[in-house]
C-alpha positions in Angstrom: -10.3 -30.3 10.9 -9.4 -28.8 14.0 -8.6 -25.0 14.1 -7.4 -22.6 17.0 -9.6 -19.7 17.9 -7.6 -16.8 19.8 -9.6 -13.8 21.7 -7.2 -11.5 22.1 -8.6 -9.4 25.0 -7.3 -6.1 27.2 -6.7 -8.2 30.4 -6.2 -12.2 29.0 -5.5 -14.4 25.6 -8.2 -17.1 25.9 -7.0 -19.8 22.8 -9.8 -22.8 22.3 -9.2 -26.1 20.0 -12.4 -25.8 18.2 -13.7 -28.7 16.0 -16.3 -28.2 12.4 -18.9 -28.6 14.8 -18.6 -25.2 17.0 -17.4 -26.8 20.1 -14.4 -26.2 21.9 -12.6 -28.6 22.9 -9.2 -27.7 25.2 -8.4 -24.3 26.0 -5.0 -21.9 26.9 -5.1 -18.9 28.8 -2.4 -16.7 29.6 -2.4 -12.9 30.5 -2.3 -9.8 28.2 1.3 -8.0 27.7 1.4 -4.4 26.9 4.4 -4.3 25.4 3.9 -5.9 21.0 6.6 -8.3 21.3 5.7 -10.2 24.9 1.9 -10.1 23.2 3.1 -11.9 20.2 5.1 -14.4 22.5 1.8 -14.5 24.7 -0.3 -15.6 21.6 2.4 -17.8 20.4 2.7 -19.8 23.8 -1.2 -20.6 24.1 -1.2 -21.8 20.5 1.9 -23.9 21.0 -0.1 -25.5 23.7 -2.7 -26.7 22.2 -0.8 -27.5 18.9 1.6 -30.3 21.1 -2.4 -31.6 22.2 -4.1 -31.7 19.0 -3.6 -32.0 15.4 -4.3 -28.3 14.4 -4.5 -27.0 10.7 -5.1 -23.0 10.8 -5.5 -20.2 13.6 -7.6 -17.5 13.5 -7.4 -14.7 16.3 -10.7 -12.2 17.3 -9.9 -8.5 18.7 -11.0 -5.1 18.9 -10.0 -3.2 16.7 -10.0 -1.9 13.0 -8.3 -5.1 11.1 -8.0 -4.6 7.4 -10.4 -5.7 4.6 -7.8 -8.5 3.9 -7.6 -9.7 7.7 -3.9 -9.1 7.9 -3.0 -5.9 9.5 -4.6 -4.6 12.7 -4.6 -1.1 12.2 -5.7 0.2 15.8 -6.7 -1.3 18.5 -7.6 0.9 21.8 -6.5 -2.1 24.2 -3.5 -3.3 22.3 0.0 -2.3 21.6 -0.5 -3.1 17.4 -0.5 -0.1 15.2 -0.5 -0.7 11.6 0.7 -4.4 12.2 0.4 -7.0 10.0 -0.3 -9.3 13.0 -1.6 -12.4 10.7 1.6 -12.8 8.9 3.9 -12.2 11.9 1.8 -14.9 14.3 1.7 -17.4 10.8 5.5 -17.0 10.6 5.8 -18.0 14.1 3.3 -20.6 14.8 3.7 -22.3 11.1 0.2 -22.0 11.0 -2.2 -20.1 8.3 -3.5 -17.1 10.5 -6.7 -15.1 9.9 -7.6 -12.1 12.0 -10.9 -10.7 12.7 -12.7 -7.9 14.7 -13.9 -9.8 17.6 -17.3 -8.7 17.4 -17.5 -9.8 13.7 -16.6 -13.1 15.1 -18.7 -13.5 17.7 -21.5 -12.5 15.3 -20.4 -15.4 12.7 -20.5 -18.1 15.4 -23.9 -16.9 16.6 -25.6 -17.4 12.9 -23.9 -20.9 12.4 -23.9 -22.3 15.9 -25.7 -20.1 18.1 -28.7 -17.5 18.7 -29.2 -17.3 14.7 -28.6 -20.4 13.7 -31.0 -23.2 12.5 -33.5 -23.4 9.4 -36.4 -21.7 11.5 -34.7 -18.8 12.9 -31.8 -18.4 10.0 -32.3 -14.5 9.3 -30.9 -12.6 5.8 -29.9 -9.4 8.2 -28.5 -9.6 11.7 -27.2 -7.0 13.8 -25.0 -8.1 16.9 -24.5 -6.3 19.7 -22.1 -6.8 22.4 -22.2 -5.4 25.6 -19.2 -5.9 27.6 -17.1 -2.9 29.0 -18.1 -1.0 25.6 -19.9 -2.1 23.0 -18.8 -4.0 20.1 -21.2 -4.4 16.7 -21.6 -6.8 13.9 -23.7 -6.6 10.7 -24.7 -10.0 8.8 -26.4 -9.6 5.5 -26.7 -12.8 4.1 -24.2 -14.5 6.0 -21.3 -11.6 5.1 -20.1 -9.6 7.2 -20.5 -5.9 6.1 -17.4 -3.9 7.0 -17.6 -0.5 5.5 -15.4 1.2 2.7 -12.4 0.5 4.9 -13.3 -2.6 6.8 -14.3 -0.1 10.4 -18.0 -0.7 10.2 -20.0 -1.0 11.9 -19.0 1.3 15.5 -22.4 1.4 16.7 -20.9 1.8 20.6 -19.6 5.3 19.4 -23.4 6.7 18.1 -23.5 10.2 19.8 -27.1 9.2 21.7 -26.3 12.7 24.2 -24.5 15.4 23.1 -22.0 17.0 24.9 -22.7 13.4 27.3 -20.7 11.6 29.9 -16.9 11.7 28.2 -16.2 8.3 25.8 -12.6 7.1 25.5 -13.1 7.6 21.4 -12.7 11.6 22.4 -16.2 12.3 21.6 -19.1 12.4 24.5 -22.3 11.1 24.6 -22.0 8.0 22.9 -24.1 4.8 23.1 -22.0 2.7 25.0 -21.2 5.4 27.8 -25.1 4.4 28.4 -25.2 1.1 27.6 -22.6 -1.2 28.8 -21.4 -2.9 32.1 -19.3 0.7 32.4 -22.3 2.7 32.0 -24.3 0.5 34.7 -21.7 0.9 37.3 -21.2 4.6 35.9 -25.2 5.6 35.9 -25.5 3.7 39.3 -22.4 5.9 41.2 -24.3 8.7 39.8 -27.5 8.1 41.2 -25.6 7.4 44.6 -24.2 10.8 44.7 -27.4 12.3 44.1 -29.2 9.7 47.3 -26.6 7.8 49.0 -29.5 6.6 51.1 -30.8 5.0 48.3 -29.2 1.9 48.9 -26.9 1.9 52.1 -25.3 -1.3 50.8 -24.1 -0.7 47.1 -23.3 2.8 48.6 -20.9 0.5 51.3 -19.7 -1.2 48.9 -18.5 1.6 46.5 -16.7 2.6 48.7 -14.9 -0.5 50.3 -13.9 -1.7 46.8 -10.6 -1.5 45.7 -11.5 -0.7 42.4 -14.8 0.5 42.7 -18.0 -1.4 42.3 -18.2 -4.1 39.2 -21.5 -4.0 36.5 -21.4 -7.9 38.3 -22.4 -6.4 41.2 -25.2 -3.8 40.4 -26.6 -6.8 38.3 -26.5 -9.0 41.6 -28.1 -6.0 43.9 -31.2 -5.9 41.5 -31.0 -9.4 41.2 -31.8 -9.3 45.2 -34.3 -6.8 45.0 -32.1 -3.5 45.5 -34.4 -1.0 44.4 -31.2 1.0 43.8 -29.6 -1.3 41.6 -32.7 -2.0 40.1 -33.1 1.5 39.1 -29.6 1.1 37.3 -30.8 -2.2 35.4 -34.1 0.2 34.5 -31.9 2.5 32.9 -29.4 0.3 30.9 -32.9 -1.4 29.6 -34.4 1.9 28.4 -31.1 3.1 26.4 -30.9 -0.4 25.2 -34.1 0.0 23.4 -32.9 3.7 22.9 -30.1 2.6 20.7 -31.6 -0.7 19.6 -34.4 1.8 17.7 -32.2 4.2 16.0 -30.2 1.0 14.8 -33.1 -0.4 13.6 -34.0 3.0 11.9 -31.0 3.0 10.0 -30.7 -0.8 9.2 -34.3 -2.7 9.6 -32.6 -5.9 10.6 -34.7 -9.4 10.8 -32.6 -10.2 14.2 -30.7 -8.6 17.1 -28.6 -11.1 18.9 -27.4 -9.7 22.2 -23.7 -10.7 23.6 -21.1 -9.9 25.6 -20.8 -10.5 29.6 -24.0 -7.6 30.5 -26.0 -10.2 28.3 -25.4 -12.5 31.3 -28.1 -10.6 33.0 -30.4 -9.6 30.5 -33.6 -11.1 32.3 -33.3 -8.0 34.6 -33.5 -5.6 31.7 -34.3 -7.2 28.3 -38.2 -7.7 28.4 -37.9 -3.9 29.4 -35.3 -2.5 26.7 -37.7 -4.4 24.1 -40.5 -2.6 25.3 -39.1 0.8 24.9 -37.5 0.0 21.5 -41.0 -0.9 20.3 -42.2 2.4 21.4 -39.5 4.4 20.3 -38.6 2.6 16.6 -40.7 5.5 13.8 -43.7 3.5 13.1 -43.2 0.8 15.8 -46.6 0.2 16.0 -47.2 0.0 11.8 -44.4 -2.3 11.1 -42.9 -5.4 11.4 -40.4 -5.3 14.8 -36.7 -7.2 14.6 -36.5 -10.4 16.8 -34.1 -9.9 19.7 -32.7 -12.9 21.0 -29.4 -13.3 23.4 -26.4 -14.7 22.6 -26.2 -18.9 23.1 -22.3 -18.9 23.1 -21.9 -16.5 25.8 -17.8 -15.9 26.1 -16.7 -18.2 23.6 -18.3 -16.7 20.9 -15.2 -14.8 19.7 -12.8 -17.4 19.8 -15.5 -20.2 17.9 -15.9 -17.5 15.5 -12.3 -16.7 14.8 -11.3 -21.0 14.6 -14.2 -21.3 11.9 -12.9 -18.6 10.0 -9.8 -19.9 10.3 -11.2 -23.1 9.0 -12.9 -21.5 5.9 -9.5 -19.8 5.1 -7.9 -22.9 4.5 -10.9 -25.2 2.7 -11.3 -22.4 0.5 -7.5 -22.6 -0.7 
């Protein structure tokens, strides 16, 4: 049975045809429109393109936002126009296929458990925390393979745990959220603050920050660190420290067996993950007297949301 997973992001709508083994067989993509009906049309467009080439049975949508417990309604999505909209039913009526929606971190976490870093009899853990480091932080909690959603379907918003009272402003309205110190956006903010304090510390990064039309990116900071730039390395060390700090906080609450680090920033994990593990072990309450969570990087890269959404769609059809 083939199904389609659609990752509805703030800048692009990415769709893929996925087989039962988690392989992505074909893809389609479109820009993400700002207007509601245009967004619906973009999703239907990429689905129709793939349906024309493959015998697809169902569709799953993955997005960053609050999804109702029955996975039919998008209550709120910060980068998308839907507000309290029955998206699943609306897209299903236009595509003439069953549709299910899911938070993108939940979808990626399920994909990693079934096909990626948390799969296999030797590594299957009963409690898994998935952390997606990207523009912000997305998160998911799996207990015995089931997503924990909280009472109203919006848990866990780990990126908005306040780690610095009165700290950096966050788009959520609070100040000092974890994702303001540990994400691709945070990496750039940290570097800019370091350059403001000492512009001579890295003439190359200072020049890039001024020249780039949209400012320097997290990928450029990581590339500079990889090339030995001392300021880039300091910025990555700060990211590592805050990742370890946050993981210790998460482990104090959930005590997971396994933590999987995904998202775009995870591609630079060799630059920060070992240091983050060490800081996590030092910071965790009673860390020298308790087992530590295993910390791994995601294996499915940017396809996690697509694969997970497609798998959820497959499960929806087979359980009917």
